[in-house]
PDB file of N, CA, C and O in Angstrom, chain B, residues numbered from 101:
ATOM      1  N   MET B 101     -21.164  -4.535 -22.483  1.00  0.00           N
ATOM      2  CA  MET B 101     -20.253  -3.853 -21.584  1.00  0.00           C
ATOM      3  C   MET B 101     -20.524  -4.301 -20.136  1.00  0.00           C
ATOM      4  O   MET B 101     -21.668  -4.395 -19.692  1.00  0.00           O
ATOM      5  N   ILE B 102     -19.446  -4.565 -19.440  1.00  0.00           N
ATOM      6  CA  ILE B 102     -19.570  -5.029 -18.055  1.00  0.00           C
ATOM      7  C   ILE B 102     -19.648  -3.818 -17.126  1.00  0.00           C
ATOM      8  O   ILE B 102     -18.818  -2.912 -17.197  1.00  0.00           O
ATOM      9  N   LYS B 103     -20.655  -3.818 -16.259  1.00  0.00           N
ATOM     10  CA  LYS B 103     -20.761  -2.742 -15.276  1.00  0.00           C
ATOM     11  C   LYS B 103     -20.327  -3.297 -13.917  1.00  0.00           C
ATOM     12  O   LYS B 103     -20.826  -4.328 -13.468  1.00  0.00           O
ATOM     13  N   PHE B 104     -19.406  -2.610 -13.281  1.00  0.00           N
ATOM     14  CA  PHE B 104     -18.885  -3.037 -12.013  1.00  0.00           C
ATOM     15  C   PHE B 104     -19.622  -2.349 -10.866  1.00  0.00           C
ATOM     16  O   PHE B 104     -19.955  -1.166 -10.936  1.00  0.00           O
ATOM     17  N   ASN B 105     -19.860  -3.105  -9.833  1.00  0.00           N
ATOM     18  CA  ASN B 105     -20.433  -2.545  -8.619  1.00  0.00           C
ATOM     19  C   ASN B 105     -19.332  -1.765  -7.883  1.00  0.00           C
ATOM     20  O   ASN B 105     -18.229  -2.277  -7.697  1.00  0.00           O
ATOM     21  N   LYS B 106     -19.626  -0.556  -7.475  1.00  0.00           N
ATOM     22  CA  LYS B 106     -18.628   0.314  -6.849  1.00  0.00           C
ATOM     23  C   LYS B 106     -18.035  -0.327  -5.586  1.00  0.00           C
ATOM     24  O   LYS B 106     -16.829  -0.246  -5.357  1.00  0.00           O
ATOM     25  N   LYS B 107     -18.872  -0.953  -4.783  1.00  0.00           N
ATOM     26  CA  LYS B 107     -18.380  -1.567  -3.550  1.00  0.00           C
ATOM     27  C   LYS B 107     -17.465  -2.746  -3.853  1.00  0.00           C
ATOM     28  O   LYS B 107     -16.476  -2.947  -3.149  1.00  0.00           O
ATOM     29  N   GLN B 108     -17.765  -3.511  -4.861  1.00  0.00           N
ATOM     30  CA  GLN B 108     -16.895  -4.642  -5.231  1.00  0.00           C
ATOM     31  C   GLN B 108     -15.539  -4.164  -5.703  1.00  0.00           C
ATOM     32  O   GLN B 108     -14.514  -4.762  -5.373  1.00  0.00           O
ATOM     33  N   VAL B 109     -15.529  -3.091  -6.473  1.00  0.00           N
ATOM     34  CA  VAL B 109     -14.266  -2.556  -6.974  1.00  0.00           C
ATOM     35  C   VAL B 109     -13.420  -2.029  -5.833  1.00  0.00           C
ATOM     36  O   VAL B 109     -12.219  -2.297  -5.773  1.00  0.00           O
ATOM     37  N   LEU B 110     -14.040  -1.275  -4.918  1.00  0.00           N
ATOM     38  CA  LEU B 110     -13.305  -0.739  -3.759  1.00  0.00           C
ATOM     39  C   LEU B 110     -12.764  -1.878  -2.896  1.00  0.00           C
ATOM     40  O   LEU B 110     -11.635  -1.804  -2.411  1.00  0.00           O
ATOM     41  N   LYS B 111     -13.550  -2.915  -2.703  1.00  0.00           N
ATOM     42  CA  LYS B 111     -13.108  -4.051  -1.898  1.00  0.00           C
ATOM     43  C   LYS B 111     -11.922  -4.757  -2.551  1.00  0.00           C
ATOM     44  O   LYS B 111     -10.973  -5.131  -1.862  1.00  0.00           O
ATOM     45  N   SER B 112     -11.962  -4.940  -3.851  1.00  0.00           N
ATOM     46  CA  SER B 112     -10.866  -5.609  -4.524  1.00  0.00           C
ATOM     47  C   SER B 112      -9.598  -4.755  -4.511  1.00  0.00           C
ATOM     48  O   SER B 112      -8.494  -5.283  -4.378  1.00  0.00           O
ATOM     49  N   VAL B 113      -9.754  -3.442  -4.647  1.00  0.00           N
ATOM     50  CA  VAL B 113      -8.583  -2.554  -4.585  1.00  0.00           C
ATOM     51  C   VAL B 113      -7.986  -2.592  -3.187  1.00  0.00           C
ATOM     52  O   VAL B 113      -6.765  -2.643  -3.039  1.00  0.00           O
ATOM     53  N   LYS B 114      -8.818  -2.568  -2.170  1.00  0.00           N
ATOM     54  CA  LYS B 114      -8.337  -2.587  -0.788  1.00  0.00           C
ATOM     55  C   LYS B 114      -7.616  -3.913  -0.500  1.00  0.00           C
ATOM     56  O   LYS B 114      -6.561  -3.919   0.134  1.00  0.00           O
ATOM     57  N   THR B 115      -8.177  -5.017  -0.956  1.00  0.00           N
ATOM     58  CA  THR B 115      -7.575  -6.318  -0.747  1.00  0.00           C
ATOM     59  C   THR B 115      -6.228  -6.408  -1.470  1.00  0.00           C
ATOM     60  O   THR B 115      -5.248  -6.907  -0.916  1.00  0.00           O
ATOM     61  N   THR B 116      -6.192  -5.920  -2.713  1.00  0.00           N
ATOM     62  CA  THR B 116      -4.950  -5.936  -3.468  1.00  0.00           C
ATOM     63  C   THR B 116      -3.886  -5.076  -2.808  1.00  0.00           C
ATOM     64  O   THR B 116      -2.716  -5.457  -2.769  1.00  0.00           O
ATOM     65  N   THR B 117      -4.276  -3.924  -2.291  1.00  0.00           N
ATOM     66  CA  THR B 117      -3.332  -3.040  -1.606  1.00  0.00           C
ATOM     67  C   THR B 117      -2.788  -3.680  -0.343  1.00  0.00           C
ATOM     68  O   THR B 117      -1.590  -3.599  -0.069  1.00  0.00           O
ATOM     69  N   LYS B 118      -3.665  -4.320   0.434  1.00  0.00           N
ATOM     70  CA  LYS B 118      -3.201  -4.973   1.664  1.00  0.00           C
ATOM     71  C   LYS B 118      -2.265  -6.139   1.333  1.00  0.00           C
ATOM     72  O   LYS B 118      -1.259  -6.339   2.014  1.00  0.00           O
ATOM     73  N   THR B 119      -2.591  -6.901   0.299  1.00  0.00           N
ATOM     74  CA  THR B 119      -1.720  -7.996  -0.102  1.00  0.00           C
ATOM     75  C   THR B 119      -0.368  -7.478  -0.539  1.00  0.00           C
ATOM     76  O   THR B 119       0.664  -8.044  -0.178  1.00  0.00           O
ATOM     77  N   PHE B 120      -0.364  -6.393  -1.323  1.00  0.00           N
ATOM     78  CA  PHE B 120       0.885  -5.789  -1.760  1.00  0.00           C
ATOM     79  C   PHE B 120       1.716  -5.315  -0.564  1.00  0.00           C
ATOM     80  O   PHE B 120       2.928  -5.523  -0.525  1.00  0.00           O
ATOM     81  N   LEU B 121       1.064  -4.683   0.402  1.00  0.00           N
ATOM     82  CA  LEU B 121       1.759  -4.190   1.574  1.00  0.00           C
ATOM     83  C   LEU B 121       2.350  -5.364   2.378  1.00  0.00           C
ATOM     84  O   LEU B 121       3.482  -5.288   2.856  1.00  0.00           O
ATOM     85  N   TYR B 122       1.582  -6.433   2.518  1.00  0.00           N
ATOM     86  CA  TYR B 122       2.044  -7.616   3.262  1.00  0.00           C
ATOM     87  C   TYR B 122       3.277  -8.221   2.598  1.00  0.00           C
ATOM     88  O   TYR B 122       4.218  -8.627   3.280  1.00  0.00           O
ATOM     89  N   LYS B 123       3.269  -8.281   1.266  1.00  0.00           N
ATOM     90  CA  LYS B 123       4.411  -8.828   0.542  1.00  0.00           C
ATOM     91  C   LYS B 123       5.576  -7.856   0.534  1.00  0.00           C
ATOM     92  O   LYS B 123       6.727  -8.283   0.434  1.00  0.00           O
ATOM     93  N   LEU B 124       5.314  -6.586   0.636  1.00  0.00           N
ATOM     94  CA  LEU B 124       6.342  -5.572   0.559  1.00  0.00           C
ATOM     95  C   LEU B 124       7.119  -5.437   1.876  1.00  0.00           C
ATOM     96  O   LEU B 124       8.310  -5.127   1.852  1.00  0.00           O
ATOM     97  N   LYS B 125       6.485  -5.656   2.988  1.00  0.00           N
ATOM     98  CA  LYS B 125       7.116  -5.426   4.285  1.00  0.00           C
ATOM     99  C   LYS B 125       8.453  -6.161   4.450  1.00  0.00           C
ATOM    100  O   LYS B 125       9.431  -5.508   4.813  1.00  0.00           O
ATOM    101  N   PRO B 126       8.560  -7.473   4.207  1.00  0.00           N
ATOM    102  CA  PRO B 126       9.860  -8.134   4.366  1.00  0.00           C
ATOM    103  C   PRO B 126      10.925  -7.578   3.435  1.00  0.00           C
ATOM    104  O   PRO B 126      12.090  -7.462   3.817  1.00  0.00           O
ATOM    105  N   GLU B 127      10.527  -7.232   2.207  1.00  0.00           N
ATOM    106  CA  GLU B 127      11.490  -6.696   1.259  1.00  0.00           C
ATOM    107  C   GLU B 127      11.999  -5.328   1.709  1.00  0.00           C
ATOM    108  O   GLU B 127      13.185  -5.026   1.577  1.00  0.00           O
ATOM    109  N   VAL B 128      11.104  -4.511   2.235  1.00  0.00           N
ATOM    110  CA  VAL B 128      11.514  -3.189   2.722  1.00  0.00           C
ATOM    111  C   VAL B 128      12.477  -3.349   3.889  1.00  0.00           C
ATOM    112  O   VAL B 128      13.472  -2.630   3.978  1.00  0.00           O
ATOM    113  N   LYS B 129      12.185  -4.290   4.785  1.00  0.00           N
ATOM    114  CA  LYS B 129      13.086  -4.509   5.919  1.00  0.00           C
ATOM    115  C   LYS B 129      14.455  -4.953   5.456  1.00  0.00           C
ATOM    116  O   LYS B 129      15.466  -4.488   5.983  1.00  0.00           O
ATOM    117  N   LYS B 130      14.508  -5.853   4.470  1.00  0.00           N
ATOM    118  CA  LYS B 130      15.822  -6.296   3.958  1.00  0.00           C
ATOM    119  C   LYS B 130      16.579  -5.145   3.335  1.00  0.00           C
ATOM    120  O   LYS B 130      17.783  -5.001   3.551  1.00  0.00           O
ATOM    121  N   ILE B 131      15.888  -4.324   2.567  1.00  0.00           N
ATOM    122  CA  ILE B 131      16.569  -3.190   1.913  1.00  0.00           C
ATOM    123  C   ILE B 131      17.102  -2.225   2.965  1.00  0.00           C
ATOM    124  O   ILE B 131      18.242  -1.770   2.867  1.00  0.00           O
ATOM    125  N   THR B 132      16.295  -1.914   3.960  1.00  0.00           N
ATOM    126  CA  THR B 132      16.737  -0.903   4.942  1.00  0.00           C
ATOM    127  C   THR B 132      17.862  -1.421   5.809  1.00  0.00           C
ATOM    128  O   THR B 132      18.759  -0.652   6.155  1.00  0.00           O
ATOM    129  N   PHE B 133      17.855  -2.702   6.180  1.00  0.00           N
ATOM    130  CA  PHE B 133      18.920  -3.229   7.024  1.00  0.00           C
ATOM    131  C   PHE B 133      20.198  -3.487   6.235  1.00  0.00           C
ATOM    132  O   PHE B 133      21.293  -3.278   6.757  1.00  0.00           O
ATOM    133  N   ASN B 134      20.082  -3.934   5.000  1.00  0.00           N
ATOM    134  CA  ASN B 134      21.262  -4.227   4.196  1.00  0.00           C
ATOM    135  C   ASN B 134      21.939  -2.958   3.715  1.00  0.00           C
ATOM    136  O   ASN B 134      23.157  -2.939   3.534  1.00  0.00           O
ATOM    137  N   ASN B 135      21.182  -1.912   3.507  1.00  0.00           N
ATOM    138  CA  ASN B 135      21.735  -0.665   2.977  1.00  0.00           C
ATOM    139  C   ASN B 135      21.502   0.469   3.970  1.00  0.00           C
ATOM    140  O   ASN B 135      20.967   1.515   3.605  1.00  0.00           O
ATOM    141  N   SER B 136      21.892   0.268   5.190  1.00  0.00           N
ATOM    142  CA  SER B 136      21.605   1.279   6.223  1.00  0.00           C
ATOM    143  C   SER B 136      22.318   2.593   5.973  1.00  0.00           C
ATOM    144  O   SER B 136      21.886   3.631   6.476  1.00  0.00           O
ATOM    145  N   LEU B 137      23.421   2.574   5.192  1.00  0.00           N
ATOM    146  CA  LEU B 137      24.135   3.805   4.891  1.00  0.00           C
ATOM    147  C   LEU B 137      23.516   4.549   3.713  1.00  0.00           C
ATOM    148  O   LEU B 137      23.786   5.731   3.504  1.00  0.00           O
ATOM    149  N   ASN B 138      22.689   3.849   2.951  1.00  0.00           N
ATOM    150  CA  ASN B 138      22.081   4.462   1.779  1.00  0.00           C
ATOM    151  C   ASN B 138      20.708   5.038   2.177  1.00  0.00           C
ATOM    152  O   ASN B 138      19.680   4.372   2.057  1.00  0.00           O
ATOM    153  N   LEU B 139      20.726   6.260   2.641  1.00  0.00           N
ATOM    154  CA  LEU B 139      19.526   6.888   3.197  1.00  0.00           C
ATOM    155  C   LEU B 139      18.388   7.092   2.198  1.00  0.00           C
ATOM    156  O   LEU B 139      17.232   6.970   2.603  1.00  0.00           O
ATOM    157  N   PRO B 140      18.633   7.392   0.924  1.00  0.00           N
ATOM    158  CA  PRO B 140      17.498   7.545   0.013  1.00  0.00           C
ATOM    159  C   PRO B 140      16.610   6.311  -0.089  1.00  0.00           C
ATOM    160  O   PRO B 140      15.401   6.438  -0.282  1.00  0.00           O
ATOM    161  N   ILE B 141      17.188   5.124   0.039  1.00  0.00           N
ATOM    162  CA  ILE B 141      16.383   3.891  -0.008  1.00  0.00           C
ATOM    163  C   ILE B 141      15.461   3.831   1.208  1.00  0.00           C
ATOM    164  O   ILE B 141      14.292   3.466   1.085  1.00  0.00           O
ATOM    165  N   ILE B 142      15.983   4.187   2.375  1.00  0.00           N
ATOM    166  CA  ILE B 142      15.156   4.174   3.580  1.00  0.00           C
ATOM    167  C   ILE B 142      14.015   5.187   3.434  1.00  0.00           C
ATOM    168  O   ILE B 142      12.870   4.882   3.767  1.00  0.00           O
ATOM    169  N   ASN B 143      14.319   6.363   2.947  1.00  0.00           N
ATOM    170  CA  ASN B 143      13.300   7.391   2.747  1.00  0.00           C
ATOM    171  C   ASN B 143      12.255   6.933   1.738  1.00  0.00           C
ATOM    172  O   ASN B 143      11.064   7.192   1.907  1.00  0.00           O
ATOM    173  N   LEU B 144      12.702   6.255   0.695  1.00  0.00           N
ATOM    174  CA  LEU B 144      11.762   5.749  -0.308  1.00  0.00           C
ATOM    175  C   LEU B 144      10.827   4.720   0.282  1.00  0.00           C
ATOM    176  O   LEU B 144       9.629   4.735  -0.002  1.00  0.00           O
ATOM    177  N   SER B 145      11.363   3.812   1.111  1.00  0.00           N
ATOM    178  CA  SER B 145      10.526   2.760   1.712  1.00  0.00           C
ATOM    179  C   SER B 145       9.491   3.382   2.633  1.00  0.00           C
ATOM    180  O   SER B 145       8.350   2.922   2.677  1.00  0.00           O
ATOM    181  N   VAL B 146       9.870   4.421   3.373  1.00  0.00           N
ATOM    182  CA  VAL B 146       8.919   5.102   4.258  1.00  0.00           C
ATOM    183  C   VAL B 146       7.835   5.786   3.441  1.00  0.00           C
ATOM    184  O   VAL B 146       6.659   5.749   3.805  1.00  0.00           O
ATOM    185  N   LYS B 147       8.231   6.418   2.325  1.00  0.00           N
ATOM    186  CA  LYS B 147       7.240   7.069   1.465  1.00  0.00           C
ATOM    187  C   LYS B 147       6.270   6.059   0.874  1.00  0.00           C
ATOM    188  O   LYS B 147       5.075   6.337   0.779  1.00  0.00           O
ATOM    189  N   ILE B 148       6.763   4.887   0.476  1.00  0.00           N
ATOM    190  CA  ILE B 148       5.900   3.855  -0.078  1.00  0.00           C
ATOM    191  C   ILE B 148       4.873   3.404   0.956  1.00  0.00           C
ATOM    192  O   ILE B 148       3.684   3.292   0.656  1.00  0.00           O
ATOM    193  N   ILE B 149       5.344   3.144   2.182  1.00  0.00           N
ATOM    194  CA  ILE B 149       4.425   2.696   3.231  1.00  0.00           C
ATOM    195  C   ILE B 149       3.398   3.769   3.554  1.00  0.00           C
ATOM    196  O   ILE B 149       2.219   3.464   3.731  1.00  0.00           O
ATOM    197  N   LYS B 150       3.840   5.042   3.634  1.00  0.00           N
ATOM    198  CA  LYS B 150       2.887   6.134   3.921  1.00  0.00           C
ATOM    199  C   LYS B 150       1.852   6.267   2.799  1.00  0.00           C
ATOM    200  O   LYS B 150       0.673   6.502   3.065  1.00  0.00           O
ATOM    201  N   SER B 151       2.291   6.119   1.553  1.00  0.00           N
ATOM    202  CA  SER B 151       1.347   6.266   0.442  1.00  0.00           C
ATOM    203  C   SER B 151       0.338   5.144   0.441  1.00  0.00           C
ATOM    204  O   SER B 151      -0.828   5.359   0.111  1.00  0.00           O
ATOM    205  N   ILE B 152       0.767   3.942   0.808  1.00  0.00           N
ATOM    206  CA  ILE B 152      -0.173   2.814   0.878  1.00  0.00           C
ATOM    207  C   ILE B 152      -1.166   3.049   2.023  1.00  0.00           C
ATOM    208  O   ILE B 152      -2.349   2.739   1.888  1.00  0.00           O
ATOM    209  N   GLY B 153      -0.690   3.594   3.141  1.00  0.00           N
ATOM    210  CA  GLY B 153      -1.585   3.942   4.247  1.00  0.00           C
ATOM    211  C   GLY B 153      -2.610   4.981   3.819  1.00  0.00           C
ATOM    212  O   GLY B 153      -3.775   4.913   4.212  1.00  0.00           O
ATOM    213  N   PHE B 154      -2.179   5.932   3.023  1.00  0.00           N
ATOM    214  CA  PHE B 154      -3.094   6.957   2.516  1.00  0.00           C
ATOM    215  C   PHE B 154      -4.145   6.327   1.620  1.00  0.00           C
ATOM    216  O   PHE B 154      -5.315   6.704   1.685  1.00  0.00           O
ATOM    217  N   ILE B 155      -3.752   5.380   0.789  1.00  0.00           N
ATOM    218  CA  ILE B 155      -4.690   4.695  -0.103  1.00  0.00           C
ATOM    219  C   ILE B 155      -5.746   3.955   0.732  1.00  0.00           C
ATOM    220  O   ILE B 155      -6.939   4.027   0.439  1.00  0.00           O
ATOM    221  N   ASN B 156      -5.294   3.244   1.771  1.00  0.00           N
ATOM    222  CA  ASN B 156      -6.231   2.517   2.624  1.00  0.00           C
ATOM    223  C   ASN B 156      -7.205   3.471   3.327  1.00  0.00           C
ATOM    224  O   ASN B 156      -8.395   3.172   3.434  1.00  0.00           O
ATOM    225  N   ALA B 157      -6.705   4.618   3.805  1.00  0.00           N
ATOM    226  CA  ALA B 157      -7.561   5.588   4.455  1.00  0.00           C
ATOM    227  C   ALA B 157      -8.582   6.169   3.474  1.00  0.00           C
ATOM    228  O   ALA B 157      -9.750   6.355   3.816  1.00  0.00           O
ATOM    229  N   TYR B 158      -8.130   6.449   2.263  1.00  0.00           N
ATOM    230  CA  TYR B 158      -9.012   6.981   1.232  1.00  0.00           C
ATOM    231  C   TYR B 158     -10.111   5.996   0.894  1.00  0.00           C
ATOM    232  O   TYR B 158     -11.276   6.374   0.771  1.00  0.00           O
ATOM    233  N   ILE B 159      -9.743   4.727   0.742  1.00  0.00           N
ATOM    234  CA  ILE B 159     -10.735   3.700   0.412  1.00  0.00           C
ATOM    235  C   ILE B 159     -11.730   3.546   1.539  1.00  0.00           C
ATOM    236  O   ILE B 159     -12.928   3.423   1.281  1.00  0.00           O
ATOM    237  N   SER B 160     -11.272   3.547   2.793  1.00  0.00           N
ATOM    238  CA  SER B 160     -12.199   3.372   3.910  1.00  0.00           C
ATOM    239  C   SER B 160     -13.141   4.557   4.034  1.00  0.00           C
ATOM    240  O   SER B 160     -14.302   4.379   4.404  1.00  0.00           O
ATOM    241  N   ARG B 161     -12.665   5.779   3.732  1.00  0.00           N
ATOM    242  CA  ARG B 161     -13.556   6.938   3.768  1.00  0.00           C
ATOM    243  C   ARG B 161     -14.617   6.849   2.679  1.00  0.00           C
ATOM    244  O   ARG B 161     -15.776   7.195   2.910  1.00  0.00           O
ATOM    245  N   LYS B 162     -14.228   6.390   1.498  1.00  0.00           N
ATOM    246  CA  LYS B 162     -15.171   6.236   0.387  1.00  0.00           C
ATOM    247  C   LYS B 162     -16.215   5.184   0.746  1.00  0.00           C
ATOM    248  O   LYS B 162     -17.389   5.310   0.398  1.00  0.00           O
ATOM    249  N   LYS B 163     -15.764   4.139   1.451  1.00  0.00           N
ATOM    250  CA  LYS B 163     -16.664   3.021   1.779  1.00  0.00           C
ATOM    251  C   LYS B 163     -17.740   3.485   2.772  1.00  0.00           C
ATOM    252  O   LYS B 163     -18.883   3.031   2.706  1.00  0.00           O
ATOM    253  N   ASP B 164     -17.374   4.386   3.690  1.00  0.00           N
ATOM    254  CA  ASP B 164     -18.329   4.868   4.696  1.00  0.00           C
ATOM    255  C   ASP B 164     -19.461   5.672   4.071  1.00  0.00           C
ATOM    256  O   ASP B 164     -20.585   5.653   4.572  1.00  0.00           O
ATOM    257  N   LYS B 165     -19.176   6.370   2.994  1.00  0.00           N
ATOM    258  CA  LYS B 165     -20.190   7.223   2.361  1.00  0.00           C
ATOM    259  C   LYS B 165     -21.146   6.448   1.606  1.00  0.00           C
ATOM    260  O   LYS B 165     -22.065   7.010   1.012  1.00  0.00           O
TER     261      LYS B 165
END
């Protein structure tokens, strides 16, 4: 059985999340500008970005401990 180091796992999750956010930003901008009348899509994109920010904050707090 493979045992993972907690710091390595947190670092990989944080890196994956940042990569996902970086790739997501242009797509979110395209969706919001192309469908400016479709408000649920804008609200969804804001919720996605806020949730990713929460994940990054949670990971950084865990890392400090």
